[in-house]
N, C-alpha and C positions, 0 to 999 in steps of 0.2 A: 891812958896814952892818947896824946893829941895827934890829929892827922897832920900830914905834911903836904905841901903843894909846890909844884913847879909852876912858875908864872913866867912866860916868855912873851916879850913884845918885840915886834920886828918893825922898826921905823923905816927900813929900806930893804927891798928885795930886788936885787939887780938881775938875777937869773933864776926864775921859778923852776926850771928844769933841774937845776942843781939842788934845789930844796927838796925835790922829789927823791933824789938819791939819798939825802940825809934822812928823810922820813922813812924810807924803806929799811934803813939800818936802825934808826932810833925807835921805831914802833916796837919791834920785837925786844929790844933792850929794855924799854920802859915796862912792857908787859912782864918780862922775866923778873924785873925788880919789884913787881907788885903794883905798878902804876895803872891808873884808869884815866883815859882821855875824857875830859869833860867838855872841852871847847877847843876848836881849832879853826880860827879864821872865819867864824860866822859873822852874823850881822852885829854891828856896833852902832850905838847911839852915843856920840861924844858930847860931853859937857865940859865946862870950865875951860881948859886949854883948847878944846875943840879938835883934838887929833884922833882920827880914826885909823888905827894901826891894826895889823894882824896880831891877835892875842891867842896864845895857847895856854890852857889850864889843865894840869894833870894832878890827880889826887892819889895820895899814898896813905896807907893805914897809920903811919907814924912819920914824924919828922926825920927820925933816924933812918927809916927805910928810904925816904926821899933822897937823903944825902948819900946813902950807900948806892942807890941806883945811879946817881950822877957819877959817882966815883968808880963804877963798875967798868971792867975792861970792855964789855960790849958797848956801853954808851960812849966811852972814850973813843972807840973806833968810829962811831957814828959822827962824833964831833969833827973828825978829820974830813968828812964829806961836806961839812958846812963851809962853803968856799969864801974866799975874799969877796968883798963887795956886799956882804950881808951885814947889816947892823942888827944886833940882837941885845936886848936888855933882859937878862935872865936872873931870876931870884928863886931861892928855896925858902919857903916861909912856913912857920908853924901856926896851926889853927888855934883859935881860942878854945879852951877846954869846954 
């Protein structure tokens, strides 16, 4: 079984306080779905395009578990707290075996 990952990149954060509200709901939903936070907005050294954006990386024991956690009722409620004005590029990816 290959691991699954959530990868989120935030090109624009217009209201950091509203992101805190999302995080308060999303954190428990992610943990309940088996996710482990590996990185959240730490230091970035940008190459190629040179864009240093907030990056969040979450690991799950399987790709299927990552998809199920995103589709869960608890996480869908957290998404409602992610306000307009935020740009987010979100992916669920499967690890190499």
